[in-house]
C-alpha positions in Angstrom: 68.8 -38.8 -24.0 65.5 -39.9 -25.0 63.5 -42.0 -22.8 59.9 -43.4 -22.0 58.8 -42.4 -18.5 55.4 -43.2 -16.7 54.5 -40.6 -14.2 52.2 -40.9 -11.1 48.7 -38.9 -11.7 49.7 -36.4 -8.9 53.2 -35.9 -10.5 51.6 -35.3 -13.9 49.0 -33.2 -12.7 51.6 -30.9 -11.0 53.7 -30.9 -14.3 50.7 -29.7 -16.0 50.1 -27.0 -13.5 53.6 -25.9 -13.9 53.7 -25.6 -17.6 50.5 -23.8 -17.7 52.0 -21.2 -14.8 55.2 -20.7 -16.5 54.4 -21.1 -20.1 57.3 -23.5 -20.6 57.4 -26.9 -22.3 57.2 -30.1 -20.6 61.0 -31.1 -21.5 62.0 -27.8 -19.8 59.8 -28.3 -16.7 60.7 -32.0 -16.4 64.5 -30.9 -16.5 64.5 -28.0 -14.0 62.4 -30.3 -11.6 64.9 -33.3 -11.9 67.9 -30.8 -11.7 66.4 -29.3 -8.5 65.5 -32.7 -7.0 68.7 -34.2 -7.9 70.7 -31.1 -6.7 72.4 -30.4 -10.0 71.0 -26.8 -10.2 72.4 -24.6 -7.5 70.1 -23.5 -5.2 69.9 -19.8 -4.2 72.5 -19.1 -1.2 70.6 -17.6 1.7 71.9 -14.3 2.9 74.5 -14.4 4.9 73.7 -14.6 8.9 75.5 -12.1 11.1 75.3 -12.0 15.1 74.8 -8.3 16.3 76.5 -8.2 19.7 74.7 -6.5 22.5 76.0 -5.5 25.8 73.3 -6.5 28.4 75.0 -4.8 31.1 75.5 -8.0 33.1 77.7 -7.3 36.0 81.1 -9.3 36.5 80.6 -12.5 38.1 77.4 -13.5 37.0 77.5 -16.7 35.0 75.0 -16.3 32.0 74.9 -20.2 31.7 73.3 -20.5 34.9 70.2 -18.0 34.3 67.7 -20.8 33.6 68.7 -22.6 37.0 68.2 -19.0 38.6 64.6 -18.6 37.1 63.6 -22.0 38.4 64.8 -21.3 41.6 62.8 -18.0 41.6 59.9 -19.6 40.3 60.1 -22.4 43.0 60.3 -19.7 45.7 57.3 -17.8 44.1 55.1 -21.0 44.1 56.0 -21.8 47.7 55.1 -18.4 48.7 51.6 -18.8 47.1 51.3 -22.2 48.8 51.9 -20.9 52.1 49.1 -18.1 51.9 
């Protein structure tokens, strides 16, 4: 498809830089940029994320979901102790 397109100065400058950097032609650079922008080209798939389990040695009966509460309580006790001095 042949069309006329008016580019903003910053876009034209970026295209010129990309053409010089890659050595590709204007048509190729514009088409590649549009494909990426319109998500027509497949983006490289990120590596698969895997969770590595780790045994922290927490004793049974300890609720890990309440650890922040425990830390807050310990900090409050420490602050109160310092203020009593």
